[in-house]
ROMARBA-285031 format. One record per residue: z, y, x of N, C-alpha, C in turn; residue in three letters. Coordinates in steps of 0.001 Angstrom, whole numbers, plus 524288, in hexadecimal, padded with zeros to 5 digits. Layout:
ZYXZYXZYXAla...
//
This chain:
5A1217F73B8BD6A59ECE7FA748B9DC59BBA7F7D28B536Unk59E017F8268B1C5599907F7F18AD81596027F8B58AD62Unk5943A7F4A08AC8F58B5E7F4C08AA9758B177F72C8A63DUnk586FF7F8BA8A57C584907FA7289E1D584C17F6CA89CCBUnk581727F00089ED857FEC7EBA589BFD585F97EA8A89977Unk58CB97EAF689B2F58F287E88E898C0590077EACF8932EUnk58D667E89E8914058C357E8EA88ABB592EA7E9B18880CUnk593FC7E3C28886C59A8A7E3EB884AE59D7A7E9228869DUnk59E217E7DE88BDF5A2AF7EECB88D2C5A0547F47488B9BUnk59CBE7F4A788BFE599987F85E88D72598D37FA5B88567Unk599CA7F70B8828E599867F82B87C6159FD67F95787CA7Unk5A3B37F61F87E105A7607F67787D3D5AA1F7FB8F87E23Unk5A8F67FD80883D65AA3C8024F8850A5A6ED808AE87FE3Unk5A2D680703880B059F8380ADB87D4D5A2A3809FF8772AUnk5A41F8055B874D75A592806E686FFA5ABC4808B186F09Unk5AE7A807E7873A65B4028096A873735B32280F348745DUnk5B04781095877A65AFF58167F8784F5AC79819A387413Unk5AA558163C86F825A5E881B3386CD15AB0D819CF86847Unk5AE6881731868055B325817BD862CB5B69481B5286608Unk5B80A81C1C86B265BB4E820A986B515B6018261086C1EUnk5B3AC824AA86C805B18F829EE86BD75B18B82CCF864C1Unk5AF32827F0863625AF5B828D285E925B47D82BDA85B9EUnk5BA358288B85D5F5BF2C82A9785A705BF8682EFC85D65Unk5BD2582FED861815BF988377A8651A5BC3683A1B86183Unk5B73883973862C75B41683D8C8606C5B68083EB085881Unk5B65783AAB8576C5B7D383A4E851065C0AC83BC484E95Unk5C1B883A1E851A75C75383B1D851FF5C9A083DAB85715Unk5C82883F1985ACC5C91B8414F860EE5CDD883B5D86177Unk5CD5383704861025D179835FA8627A5CDC782FA2865EAUnk5D06C82DEB86BC45CEB1828E186BBC5D244824B686A24Unk5D12C82175866A35D61081D358654A5D74F818D5869E7Unk5DB4081796868AB5DDDC8127186C615D9E180F5E86B44Unk5D89F80C65864F45D7C3809388629B5D15B8081E86616Unk5D00880CBD869B75CB6480B9786A155CBC480BEE86F7BUnk5CF6880CF5873495D08280CC28792C5D26F808E5879CEUnk5D5E8805D3878495D83B803B287A205D4F47FD57879BEUnk5D34D7FCCD875F35D05A7F6C8876635CB647F81A87B37Unk5CA0D7FCB687C285C6CF7FDA687E665C7937FF3E88493Unk5CC0A7FD048848D5CDF87FCE588A485CF677F60888AD8Unk5D3887F328885395D1A17EEE6886D45CD707EB1B887E0Unk5C8217EE05883BB5C3E67E9D18848A5C0FC7E96388AACUnk5C3A97EF2688D645BFD27EF38892C95C52F7EC66897ADUnk5C8A37EC53896CA5CCB97E963899655CB2C7E1D88964DUnk5CB3B7E187890625CB257DAFF890505C56D7D9B889208Unk5C09E7DEAD892105BB7E7DBC98944D5BCAE7DACF89905Unk5BEFA7DECA89C1A5C0287DCD88A1775C0AD7D8268A52EUnk5C54D7D6478A0F15C9227D2908A23A5C77B7CD8489FDDUnk5C4C27CE4D89BBF5BEC27C93B89B0A5BCEF7C8E689EC0Unk5B97E7CB1989F6A5B69C7CB948A3EF5B6827C9D18A704Unk5BCDD7CCF98AB445BF1B7C8EE8AF1B5BE5E7C2888AEA8Unk5C2B67C0EF8A96D5C2AE7BC1E8A7AD5BE497B9268A9BEUnk5BB247BBD78A5645B4B57B9548A4315B19A7B7628AA76Unk5B1ED7BA988AD6F5B11D7BA628B2AA5B3FD7B47F8B6AFUnk5BAC87B63F8B73D5BC597B16C8B6D95B9AC7ACBF8B6E2Unk5B8647AC508B1435B9087A9268AF335B3707A71F8AEECUnk5AFF87A8D68AE7E5A9C07A7538AE295A85B7ABBF8B17EUnk5A7697A9EF8B6395A4067AE708B89E59EAE7B0AF8B7E3Unk59D937ABCD8B5F5597037AC3C8B63B593C77AD858B0F2Unk597DD7A9AC8ADE8596787AEC28A6535991C7B2DA8A6A2Unk59D1A7B6688A92259F7A7BAD38A81459AB37BE268AC1CUnk597F97BCD58B0C35943D7C0288B30558E277C09D8AE57Unk58EF67BD158AD2E58AEA7BD738A79258B427C2BF8A3DBUnk58F6B7C08F8A23F591DA7C2E989D04595767C84D89F0FUnk595DB7CAC28A52A5959A7CFD28A48F594067D4CD8A4E5Unk58E307D3228A44558A757D95F8A37B58B747D93E89DDFUnk58D037D5C189B6058C8B7D5618957F5927C7D77E8960BUnk594EA7D69A8944959B6E7D78B891FE5996B7DDE889499Unk59C4A7DCFC89C6E59AE87E1BE89E5D5A1E07E1E58A11CUnk5A39F7DF278A0695A9FB7DF898A13A5AA0B7E0F58A748Unk5B0AB7E4078A86C5B00C7E7698AB695B40F7E2808B0B1Unk5B7B77E4E18B4755BAD67E0A68B70E5BF887E3448B445Unk5C26D7E0FB8B5D15C6D37E1F18B1B05CBC57E8808B4CEUnk5C8BE7E5E98BBFA5CA9E7EC888BEF95C92D7EF938BCD8Unk5C3937EFB78B9BF5BF977F4EB8BBA65C1EB7F86A8B3A2Unk5C2A27F31E8B02E5C4ED7F5188ADB25C9F67F9348AD95Unk5CDEF7F60F8AE7F5D11A7F8928AF3C5D2A27FE648B20DUnk5D01D7FE418B7215CEBF8034C8B9305CB14807888B57FUnk5C7C28048C8B1745C4FA8099A8AEBB5C7F280A6A8AB99Unk5CBF58084F8A9CF5CF04808F08A55A5D35E80C228A6DFUnk5D5AC80BDF8ACCD5DAAB80E768AF385D803814158B06AUnk5D4E3812828B3735D2F1818F58B7375CFD481C3A8B4FDUnk5CC38819D78AD605CA7281DDB8AB3A5CF6681FB38A79BUnk5D37781D0E8A7035D71681EBA8A2D05DB6A820698A464Unk5DBD1820138AAAB5DF83822F58AC705DC8182A088AE0AUnk5D83D829A48AEAD5D67682F1E8AEC45D5488300D8A9E0Unk5D5A1830448A6365D6E2832A18A1DF5DB038349189FEEUnk5DFB9830348A3AF5E4C6830EB8A1055E68B835808A262Unk5E523833A58AA0B5E52683B308AB6A5E32C83F758A9A7Unk5DF5A83EA08A6545DE88845268A16F5DF2B844D889EEAUnk5E0E6840FD89B885E49C840B9897BD5EA05843E0898D5Unk5EBAE842E789DBE5EFBB8440589E035EED384B7589E89Unk5ED7284C928A25E5EB30851A68A5525EA08855528A115Unk5E54B8514389D535E13985880899B15E3C08549689409Unk5E76D850D98934A5E84684F2688E295E61284DE58888BUnk5E05E84C3E88CBE5DBE3847FF8884C5DE01844BC885D2Unk5DB20840EF8823A5DF8D83F58880065DEAD8393988282Unk5E38B83562880905E3BF830E5880865DFED82D1F8812BUnk5DCAF82E6D87C6C5D78C82AE487AC15D2C5828E187FA7Unk5D25482FFE87ED25CF1882F30885725D06182B34889BEUnk5D6FF82C5488D0A5D6FA82842890D45D6738257D88EF0Unk5D735822A5888615D75381BF6888CF5D21781A0C889AEUnk5CDEB81E9F8875F5C6FB81C6D887825C5A481D0988CB3Unk5C6C98211D88F345C56E81F5B894C15C5EC81B5389848Unk5CC70819278964F5CE0981631896195CB6E80F4D89739Unk5CA5081064890625C6FF80BCC88EF45C12280D088916CUnk5BE1080FFE892D35B95780E71894085BA3E80E6F89BC3Unk5BDC380DFA89D175BE4480CEE8A0725BEF4806CE8A354Unk5C31A8047689D145C5258014F89E915BF177FC7789BA9Unk5BB7B7FEBA89B6D5B74F7FBE0898985B2A27FD5D89AA3Unk5B3688011789D0C5B081802A88A1795AEE1802D58A74DUnk5B29F800F78A9505B68D800EE8AE4F5B798805AA8AFDCUnk5B84C8054A8B4685B8F480A3D8B8AE5B4D480F028B8E2Unk5B20C80C5A8BB975ACAA80E948BC5F5A8DE811938B8EAUnk5A86980DDB8B4585A4D9811118AF315A969815388ABF7Unk5ADD9812F68ACA45B17D815C78A8FD5B32081B718ABB0Unk5B3A681BC98B2245B3C3821FB8B4285AEE5825258B4F7Unk5AA5D821618B1795A4B9824708B1F75A66B825E08AB9FUnk5A7F4823748A7785A767825E88A2755AC328275E8A0DCUnk5B0AA828BD8A3E05B32F82D128A48E5B0F38307C8A69DUnk5AE3C831F68AB105AD25836A58AD775A9F9839C78A97CUnk5A4B4835898A62D5A353837538A34D5A3C083AC789C7CUnk5A7928389689C745AD1A838F18975A5AF0A83FCD89773Unk5AFC883F4F89D1A5B3A7843F189DA15AD07848AF89EF3Unk5A9BC848648A20A5A5AB84A2C8A0175A2A984B7B89BFBUnk5A3BB84810896875A0EE84791892895A4E884C8E89031Unk5A8B184BB18918C5ADE784D7E88DA05AEEB8528189129Unk5AD09855E6895545AEE38593F897FD5A8AF85C6F89334Unk5A2EC85A99894025A00085D5C8918859F6785ED888ADBUnk5A36385DB4889085A34B85AA58826B5A8CE860C588153Unk5AC1E85FA5886425B00586420885CF5AED68681C886D1Unk5AA7C868C888A515A72E86DF788BAD5A52486FF1886A9Unk5A23086A1F883AE59CE186E3B87E205A1DE86F4287B5CUnk5A6CB86D24879465AA2786DDF8757C5AB708750C87742Unk5AE9B875EF87C3C5B0DE8784C87D225AC8987D2587ADCUnk5A5F087D7687ECD5A2E7880FA87E0F5A29B8820287843Unk5A15687CFC874EE5A11D87DCD86E2B5A58087FEB86CE1Unk5AB0E87F7E86F475AFE4881BF86AC95AFCA8876C86C39Unk5B12288936872B45B08F88D0E874735AB648923C87536Unk5A80488ECC875D45A2F98927B876815A3FC892A287D1EUnk59D2A893B987F5259DEB89320885865A08D894E98892EUnk5A0CA89A0D8860A5A1E88A189888995A6F18A0FC888A9Unk5AADD89E18884B15AE8889E2B883575B2B789BAE88756Unk5AEEE89681887855B08E891DD88BB45AFB88944489197Unk5ABF38958D892825AA2F897AE8994B5AEE989DC58993DUnk5B09F89FFD894755B3C08A4BC895AB5B90B8A0BC896EFUnk5BC3789ECF893CE5BFC389B70894FA5C02189A4089934Unk5BCD58946589CB85BC02893F18A04E5BC38896868A539Unk5B99C89BDB8A4F55BAF789EAD8A7E55BF468A1D28A854Unk5C2028A3CB8A3D65C8A18A3578A4035C9518A1F48A832Unk5CA1A89CA88A6D55CCE98976B8A92C5CCB38964F8AC43Unk5C72C8979A8B04D5C6FB898178B4145C74D89DA28B9D8Unk5C6BC8A1408B7675C9EC8A5688B7E55CEB68A7128BA02Unk5D1168A1D58B74F5D8288A1E08B6B05D92289F0F8BB61Unk5D61989B7B8BB485D7DE897968C0285D51F89A678C5BDUnk5D1F489DB78C4DC5D08B89FF48C9C85D5AD8A3A88C9D4Unk5D5CF8A70F8C7195D7208AB0A8C9235DE248AA5C8C8EEUnk5DF7B8A6178C4ED5E5E88A6A28C49A5E7DF8A3078C972Unk5E2EE89D2A8C8BA5E554899078CBC55E81B894148C840Unk5E67A897458C3765EA928934A8BDEA5E536891578BC46Unk5E50B88D5C8B86B5E3FF88C598B4215E5C388DCF8AF9DUnk5E45A890528ADD35E4CC895B68AABD5E509890518A3F5Unk5E7DA8924A8A08E5E5C388DA389C7B5E398893C289827Unk5E062891AD8942B5DFEC895678908E5E40A8956C88C3FUnk5E27A898CB88A4E5E5F889B568857E5E448894F187FC8Unk5E9598941B87EDD5EB0A8909087B275E5E68901D87636Unk5E3728951F873CB5E0808939C870235DB9E8925A872B2Unk5D9A88945B879365D6A7891A987A7E5D95688BF187BBAUnk5DCCD88B2587D295D9B3883D787D9C5DB1E8810B878B0Unk5DCD5883B2873495DDC287FC586EE35D5FA87FA586F07Unk5D27088404870525CE908837E870AC5CA2F880EA87296Unk5CB5F87E99877B85C9AE87C6D87AB15CECE8748987C44Unk5D01987576877695D34287153876995D08E86D7687117Unk5CB8786C26874185C7CC86909870975C583862D387235Unk5C86885F0A86F445C8D085ADD871185C2F685872873D9Unk5C308854A6875E95C108853A287A095BE8B84CFE877E8Unk5BB4884C4E876CC5B831845258746D5B79B843C38793FUnk5BBA783F8787BA05B8EC83EF8881195B7FC839698803FUnk5B8698367C87AB25B642831DE878A55B2028307D87910Unk5AE4183585876A15A82C836EE875FF5A4B08374F87BFFUnk5A81D83A6987EB35A8C883ADC884455A63C836768873DUnk5A9FA8333B8867E5AA9182CE688A1A5A71B829CA88777Unk5A317829B3883B559FAD8270E880A6599E5829588847FUnk5994482EBB883A1595A382EC788866595DA82E5F88F02Unk59CC382FF788E1A59CC582E2C894C359A478277289554Unk59B8E82386891DD598B781F8988F6B5953A81EFB8928BUnk5917C8215C88EEA58A738204988E57589CC823A489516Unk58BD5826908944E58AFB8288F899A758C848265A89EE4Unk590B18216B89F1E5915981E578A42D58D2F8195B8A1DDUnk58DCC8184889D075892B811AE89C94584CF8127C89B84Unk5826E81868899C457CD38158F897F2579F28156189D88Unk576808142589D3657401813C48A21956F95819B38A05DUnk56D4581BF58A4BB56AB28200D8A47756645820EC8A758Unk5665781E208A9B955F7581BE78AC5355B7081BAB8A7A4Unk
//
C-alpha cells in the first residue's frame, strides 16, 4: 500500500490526475499525452525501485518512504485490474476511453488496493455529480416521475423500458470522471483524522 509520505509518487499521481481533470472539465476529453506518460511513470518507478532494492538494499530502504515506489507486481496489478474494470464499463455503458486510461494510470501509480479504492470513490462522486446534474436539468419531480415510470415498467412487464428518444437526449449529459477522480484521490490519500 502506498504510504502518504511517498512524496514523489503521490505528487506524480496528483499532477497527472489534475491535468486530466482540467482537460476533462474544459474540453470533455482526457488526452493520451496525460495518461500514457502517467502509466509509464508508474511502471518505470516500480522497476527502478525494484532495481534499486536489488543493487543497494540498505540505501533503497532509506529512499523508499520518500520516493514511494510500488512493487512491479502491485503496479501491474493496479494497471490491469483498474483498467480492466473501466474497460468493462466502456464496453457496457460507452463511457470514454480516456476514463479507462485515467483509472488504469491511477492503478499503475497507486497500486491495486489504493487504485481500487480510488476507482470506487470516483464512481461514488460520479454518481452524485450525475444525480445533481439530472436534478438541475430536469427538476426533482420530473426525474422522480421518469424513474417511477421505468420502475413500474419493470415491475408490471418484467422488462426494462427505455425512455422515449427526447427523454434519452435530455438524460445524455456528459459526465466528467476526471474531476471526480481528483476528489477520489483526496478522499483516499488525505488522512482525515
